[in-house]
N, C-alpha and C positions, 0 to 999 in steps of 0.2 A: 471509509471511502472505498468503493470497489474500483479496482484499477485493472487496466489491460496489461497482461503479462506478456512481454514481447517474445516472439518465436525464435529470434536469431541467436541471442546471447542470454543465457540464464543469469539473472542478477545474483550478486554475491549475498551470502547469508551465513551466519555463524550460529552454532548450536550449543553454546556454553550455558551452564546453569549459573546465573548470577546470584550472589548471596541475597537472601531476603532481608527486608528491612524490619527491624523490631526495636522499639525504644519505649521509654517511659512516656506516657501521655502527660502533657502539661499545658494548660491553657490559662493565660493571664490576660488582663485587660487594663488599659489606661483610659482615663476620661478627662477631657478638658476642651476648651477653646472653640473652634470656628463653627460655621453654620452650614457649610456645604462641602461635598466631597465628590470628586470625579469618578467616572465608572471605568477608569483605565484598566482595572483588573478584570473587566468583563469583555475585553476586546478579543476578536476572533483571530486565530493564527494557528500554525501547526508547529509542534515541537520539532526541532531539527537536531539530529545527532545520530550516531551509529552505536548500537549496543547489541548484545547477544540475545537472540530470541529465546523464549521459554520452551521447555520441552512440551510436546503434545503426544508422547508415546501412548499407544492404546492401553487403557487401564484394564486390570483384571475385571471380569464381569461377575466375580463372586461378590455377593451382596455384602459380605463381611470384610471386603478388602479395603474399604475406606475410599477416600477421594484421591484424585491424581495429585501427587506431590510436586511442588515447584522448586524444591531445593532446600537446603538447611537454612534455618534462621540464625542470625548472629545476635548473641547476647553481649552487648558492649555498652559501657557508659558513654563512649564517644559516638559521634554520628557515624553511621555505617559508611564504609568505603573510604574514609579519610586516610587510614593507614595504607590501604592498598594504593591509593592515588599518590600518596607521598613517596612510596616505594617506586611507583612507576616513573615519577619525575626523576628519581635518582638514576634509574636505568636509562632514561631518555638522555641524560647528560653524557652517556658513553657513546661516542659517535663512531667507533670502529669496532671491528670484530674482537681484537685483542683486549681492548679496554672493557668491552661489555662482558666478555668471558671471564676476565679477571675479577670483575665486580661480582659476578654471579658465584664465583668460587671463593670469594672472601669469607673467612671464618665468621666475622661479625655479621655479615649479611645472612649467611646460612643459619646462624644462631637466631637472628631476628625472625627469619622465615619459620623456623621450627617452633618458636614460642608464640608468635603473635599473628602471623599472616593467615588469611583465610585458607582453607584446605586446598582450593584449586591453585592458589599461588605457590603453596608448598610443593605441590606436585609439578607444577609447570617449571619452577626454577630449580628443581633437582637436576642432577647431571643428565644431559641429553643422551638418550640411549638408542633411539631408533624412530621408526615411523609412527609409533603410537604417540611419542612425544611431539612429533611434528603435527599430528592431528590435533592434539590437545592445544598446541600453540594456535592453530588456525581457529579453534573453537573459542579461545579465550580473548584474543586481542582483536578488537573491532577497529580501533584507531589505526590507520595505515602506517603512521610513523612508528608507533609502538610495535606494530606487527613486524615491520622491517627490522627493528633492533632485536626483537625476540628471535627472528629468523637468522640474523647475523650471528647470534650467540650459539646457533645450532649448525654452523657451517661445517662442523666435523662430520655431519651426516651427509651421505652422498647426494641425496635428493635436494639438499638445501645449500649446496656449494655455490651455486650461481642462480641468478634470476631465471635464466633459461632452463636450468635443470629443475628448478622448483615448478615452473609453469608446465614443463613437460610431464612431470610426475602428476600434477593435477589433471592434465589433459588425458593421461592414461587411465584414470580411475573415475568412472562416472559418478561415484558417490561424493567426489570432491568438487564437482562442477560448480556448485553454488558458491565456492570460495574463490573462484578465479578472479572475478572483478576486484575483490578486496586485496588479493595478493598482487595483482597487476598494479593497483594503486600504491601498494606498499613499496613497489619498485619504481616509483616515479622519480628515479634518479636519471640524470642526463645520459649516462652511459647505457641505461637500460631502455630508454625510449627507442621506438623504431625509427627508421630513416625518414619516413613520411612525417612523423611527429616533429622530429628535430628540424626538418626542412621548413615546415609550417611555422614553427616557433622562430626560426631565424628570419623568416620573411616578416615577422612581426617585431623584429629587432630585440628578441629575447635571447640574451647570451647565456652561455654555460655558467658564468660567474653570477649573473642575476638569478638564474634558476636555483643555484645552490643556496642563495641567501633568503629565499622566501618560504612561507609556510605551505603546508599541504593544500589549504583552501585556495591560496593564491595560485599554486601550481594547477589545481583543477580549473580555476578561472582561465589561466593561460591556455590550457589544453582544450577547453571548450571553444575558445575563440579560434585556436588553431584547427580544431576539428571542423568547425563551420567552413573555414577556408579550404580544407581538404575536400569536403563534400561538394563545395561549389566548383572547385577545380576539376573534380571527377564528374561533374554534371549530374550528380544525384538529384532526382526529381525531374529529369528530362529522359526522353526515350533513348536508350543506348542503341548505337548503330551496328554493333558487332558483339560477338561473344566475348571478345577481349575487353570491350568497354563494360560489359556486364561484370566481368571479374574485377575490373578496376574500381567500379562503383562499390562492389561488395567489400573489397579490401579497404577502401576509404571509410566505409561505414563502420567496419569492425575496428579500425584504428581509432576512430573518433568516439566510439561507443562508450568507453569506460568513464569519460569525464562528463557525459550528459546525464541529466536527471530523467526520470521516467517519462515525463511529458515530452521532452525533446526526443527521446528515443522513439516514442510512438510517432511523433510527427515526421521524423526523418525516415523511419522504417516505412511509414505509409507512403511517403513520396517515392522511396526506392521501389517498393512493391508495385506501385501503380505503373512506374516506368518499365519495370521488367515485364509486367503483365502485357503492356502495349507492345513491347518488343516481341514477345512470344506469339501474340495474336497476329502480328504482321507476318510472321513466318507462316502461320496457318492460312492467312489470306492469300499469300503468294501460291501456296500449294493448291488452294481451292480454285484459283483462277488459271492455273497452269495449263489446263486442257479445255478451258472455256473461253470462247471469243465473245467478249462483251465490251465494246469500246468505252461505254460509260463507267462500268465497274473498274476497268483498267485505269481510267483517268482518276477515279477515286482512290485506287491503290497508289498511283504515282503521287497524288497529293498527300496521302497518309504517310508515305515514306519520306516526304519532304518536311513533315511536321517534327517539331521538337517537344511540343507540349503534349503530355499523355492524354489529356482530356480531348483535345482536338483530334488526335490520332484515333482514339476509341470511337468518337462519333462517326468518323469516316469508315472505320472498320465495321461498325454495326450496320451501316448502309450496305456494305459489301456482303456481309454474311446474310442479311435479309434478302439481298438480291440473288444469292445462289441457293437459298433455301436452307441454310444452316441455322435453324432456329435455336438449337442448343448453344452454339457459339454466341449468338446474339444475346441470349438470356444471360450468359456468363458475363458478357461485357456490360449489360445493364446493371448488374450487381456491383460492378467496380466503378463505373463511370459516375460522374456527378448526377445528382437527382434532376429529373426533368422539371420543367416549370410547374407542372400540375402536381408534383410531389414535394414542393417546397412550402414550408409552414408559414402561415401568418400568425400574428399574436392571437387572433381569435381561435384559429385551429388549435394552438397550444392550450388555450384555456378550456376548450371543449374536451380535448383528450384528457387533460388533467382532472377535470370534473368527473369524467367517466371512471377513471382509475380511483379517485377518492371514494366514489359511490360503491364500487364493486370489488375492490382489491381484497378487502378483509374476507369477504365470502369466498373469493378464489382460493385463498390460502388456508381457510378453515379446515379443521380435521387433521391437521398435521401438528407435530410438536411445536414448531415455530409459530404456526398459525394460531394455535390455541393461546400461546403466550402473548402474541400481539393482539389478539381479540380482547383479552382481559386488559391489556395496557391502554387500548384506544377506547374503552368504555368510558363515556363521559369526557373524553379528551378529543379535541378536534384534530383530524388528520390533514396535514398540509402537504400537498403534492403539486409540483410544477413540472412542466416539460419545457426544456430550453436548449438552445445550442450551446455546446461546450467545445472548446478548442483542445482541451487536454485529453489525457488518455482515459478518463473515467467513463464508465458506462452509466453510472449513477453515483450520487453522493448524498450524504446527510449534512446539511449546513447547520451547525449548532447555534450560531448566532441568530439565524432566522427561524430555527426550529422547524425545518421543513425538509422533505425528501425531494431531490431534484433528479429527473431522468434526462439523459442526453438524447435529444431528438434524433441523433444519428442512428440509434437503435431502431427507431420507428421508420426512418428513411430506408434502412437496410431491409426491413420487413416488407415495405411497399415495393422496393425495387425487386426483391426476390420473388414476390407474387405478381409483379407487374400491375400494381394498383396505383391509382391516383389517390390523393387525400379525400376527394369527394366519394370515390368508390369505397374507400376504407370506412368512412363514417356512415355510409348507407348499408354496410354489410355487417350485421351483428355477429355473425359467425367469425368473420375476419377480426373484428374488434376483440372478441373473446379469446381467439387464438393469440393475438398480440399480447393481451393482458397475461395469458398463461406463460408466455415466454419472458415477459418482464417480471413475473412474480418472484423468481429467485433473487433478482436484484433488489426488489422491494423488501424481501425478507432480510437481506444483508443490511440495507440502509435503515430499515425500521429497527433492527437489533441495535444499531448504533444509537438510534434515538432513545431506546430504553436505557442504554448504558449512560448516556450523557444526562438524561433526566434523573437517573439515580445519583449521579455525581452532584447535580444541582440540589437534589434533596438533602445530600450530605452537607452542602454549603459551598461547593466549588463553583466559581463563576462560570457560566456556560460558554466557554470558548476552548477550542482544541489546544491553544497555546498553554492553557492552564493544566491540562492533563490529556495525554494521548500516548498510549503504550501499545505494545504488540498484542497483549491479551485481548484488547478490544477488537482487533482485526481477526485474530484466530477464532474467537467466539463467533463473530459475524460470518466468516467464511464457513465455519463448521455448521452453523444453523442453516445457512443457505444451501450448502451441499447436501446435508441430510434431507432438506426439503425436496430436492430433486429426486433422491432415492424414494422418498415416501410417495411422491406423485407418480413416478415410473412404476412402482410396485402396485399402486392402488387404482390406477386409472389407465385403461387401454388408450383412451383418447390422448391423454397426456404423453404416454409412451410414444405413440406414433408422432405426436406433435414435436417432441424433443428430437426424434429422428429427423424430421423435416427441418426443424429449427437449426440443426447443425449446418445446414446449407444456406440458411438465411441470415443468422446473426452470429457475429464473433463472440458475443456474450454467451450464447447457448453452447457453442463449441467449447468454451472455457468451462461452463457449468458441467457438461458431461464428462470432460476429461478429469476435472477435479472429483466428480462423483466416483468415477472408476478408481481414482487414486486413493480416495478416503477409504474405500472398501478394501482395496488390495494391500495398501501400505500406508498406514497413518503417518509414519515418519516421513515418507516421501511427500505426502500431502502437506505436512508442516513445512518442509523445505520449499515446496512450490509456492505456497502462500507467502511465507516470510521473505522469499526471494524478491518480491516486489516491494518490500518494506524495510530494506536494509538501513534506511535513514531514520527509522522509528525506534525509539528506545524500548527496552523490555520494561516490565513492571518494576523490577528492582532498579534498573537503570534510570527510569523516570523518577522514582522516589529519591534516588541519590542526587540526581540533577536538581530536583526541586529543593532539596535540603541545603544544597551548597551553591546555588546559582546566584544568590542575591548579592548585588554590589552595595557599596556604601550609600549611593544615592537611593537605591531601593529601600535600604534600612531606614533612612531618614524619611522617605515618603511614607513608608508603612507606619512609622511612629506618629507622623502628623495625622494620618488617616485614623489611627486608633484613638487619638485625642478627640477628633470630631465625632466618631461613632460612639465612643464611650460617653461623651457629654450628652448626646441626643438620647441615648438609652437611659441615662440618669434622669433626664427631664421626663421621659415617659413613665418611669416608675412612680413619679409624683402625680400623674394624671389619674382621673377617675376611671373606673372600669369601663364605662360607656365610651369615654374619649379614647382609651386604648383600643377598644374594639373598632371604633370608627377608623383610626389610623390603619389598623390591620386590614379592614375591609376595602378601603379606597386607595391604599398606597400601592406603589410599584413593587412587584416581586423582583427576585434576583435577576431573572432573565430579562424582564422589561428594563430594569435599571441598567443592565449591561449594554443595552442598545441605545441608552440615552447619553447625552454629554454630561456636563457638570449639573448635578441635580441636588436641590436642597434636601437635606436629610429628613426634614419633617414631611416629605412627600413619599417616603419609602416605608414599606411594611416593617414592623418590628422584627419579624422573623428573618427578613432579608438583612437587616442591620446586624443582627446577632451572627448570621452566617458570615457576613463581610468582616465583622470584628474578629471572628475566629480565623478567617483566612489571612488576616494581617498580623496574627499573633507571632511574636518572635520565635516561639518554640515550635511553630508550624505543626501543631498537633493534628490538623486536618489531614496532613500527608499520611499519617499512620492509619487514620480511619479509612481513607481511600484505598491505601495499600491492602489493608485487611479485607475490605469489602470486595475489591476486584480479585484478590487472590482466591477468596471463597467462591465468588461468582464463576470465575474461570474454571476452577476445579469441578464445580457442580455441573456446569453446562457441558463441559467436554465429556464427563462421565455419563451424563444423561443422554448425550448424542450417541455415544458408543453403545450404550445399552439398547437404545432404539434401533440402531443399525444391526445389532445382533438379533433383535426380534424380527427384523425384516428378512434377514438371511440366517435362519437358525442353524442350518446345516454346515455352512461354510462362510468365512469372511473373505474369500477370494473368488476369482472367476470374473465373468463378464457381466456387467449390469445390463439390464434389458433396454438398451438404447439402439439396437439394430434389429432389422426385421427377422434375423435368424435367432433372436433371443427369446422366442416364445416359450421354449422349454424351460429356460431359466426362470421365467415369470411364473410358470406353473408350479415350480418346486416350492 
């Protein structure tokens, strides 16, 4: 999913190398009993958790250098990560600085670390020596509670003595900015909360004693509710009446920010920005009317100053700026204000635009690395695209359960407002439609890449829903292909170069595309940090594998056992069928994706291949996890290396400088 990355606060992200998963493959099957099985293992959802993102350092471009490595593999008869987690639970039991430090210095502990712990834990839990140790701590511990304990054990380091000194150190070093949210969450202790947060919690009758006795998730829930109260009390979402009120709203937003998810951040930031914009334009309107005597416009200004709703204020301000001939100011307001009635979509409008994109998008992206890959993928496979309103931060998304790409109509509305077009004018102007499609194409590349990823997982036998597998490699690959696509179009087409220049003033998505394109070329590590900053809740490849290996409860185990009996019995029946009957079942039965969208379905209505995949998915040894891990590891390394090679081909003389997305970049394009 492609997400809006907020401008105010950089989201936390950690850059540790998680140990890779490696184990002996084993698949067993049981057969017996019932006649139908539900499709609960095909339900859509997203994995939730925090883990360390994978490295995406620029690989050597020497052909003999091999693929990008993801970290050392573990050879162990036990399931990967169990020992590390057992040790982490031991550390977690030490609730104060002295106890944690003593445990870390214990001879038996250190002996265990030397002999059995993964390399990164041996390094991390050696005696703290300085800032490099602090950096390693930040890179390794994604769970806020564990991070807090690890930082407590390093309180002998000046920068880690107090929460305030730790945050001050992070604020002093831009390279650490992406860790700030996580460190702040690690210090969600009563004494480290700011006064606004404590006051809002007290208003909700949350006491210090209650706070001390609840989990981090509950604390986040408390802070989210408290944050909403802070924002309401500060009138965020309304037009501020003074510079002091602007500052108050900003402080409230920053105080509430850490506990919000990405969608909440987008929604509140959007409300805040619209109110601030209206406030600034009010100042401009007063200046424009200062030397002009126009009773009607002055009445409009008086009414605008009385408004608290940003939209009502902007409508009056647009009238004022039109009246004084300030067309530039009026156009700026039109981009921020709500869409006009003739710019609002009907269901039929959405269908027409989606059909246009389905028909022409593959031709639009053809001739690029991603376009050629997607062209092959969609040969003989229907492309499903819809345009729909979305409240969340996404510009676009791939919906695995529905197997379709969804565009947020907000992007189209932004385009129409920026060019002052109605929907009717847009649909009657082929040049405008083609320009819109060109600006939507990077988002299409991103989401279509996700479609290829999830289809590959379905082919392996994983039920098609993100709750079954969703890790950071999927997002890194999608963003890399999307960003490389921007480079290829900018370098290969003057029309697209100029369009991306204009698009930065039309679409927030295009502004993000261009910024990431510059970042990928100049600093792949910074690109990685920027992308993964928006996905701090998504697990890494190793983290997802570890979670899948160890997530199952007793009820899950019993449910899987029952499902294996049903599936195994049906497969045994099919082995006794004639070849023609088996072919008939395979031809007319439901495949894995269709089955996942059904309720409880008789197993005799399902393709044999889907039954085998489902049986393997339910196997107690979970061998499918290792196949998925190996496939995604190889795919990630190959795709990133291919992208960097192509980027080097586009810029053979240098991998730094300014990409050709400004009118002064013609010389760069010629080189």
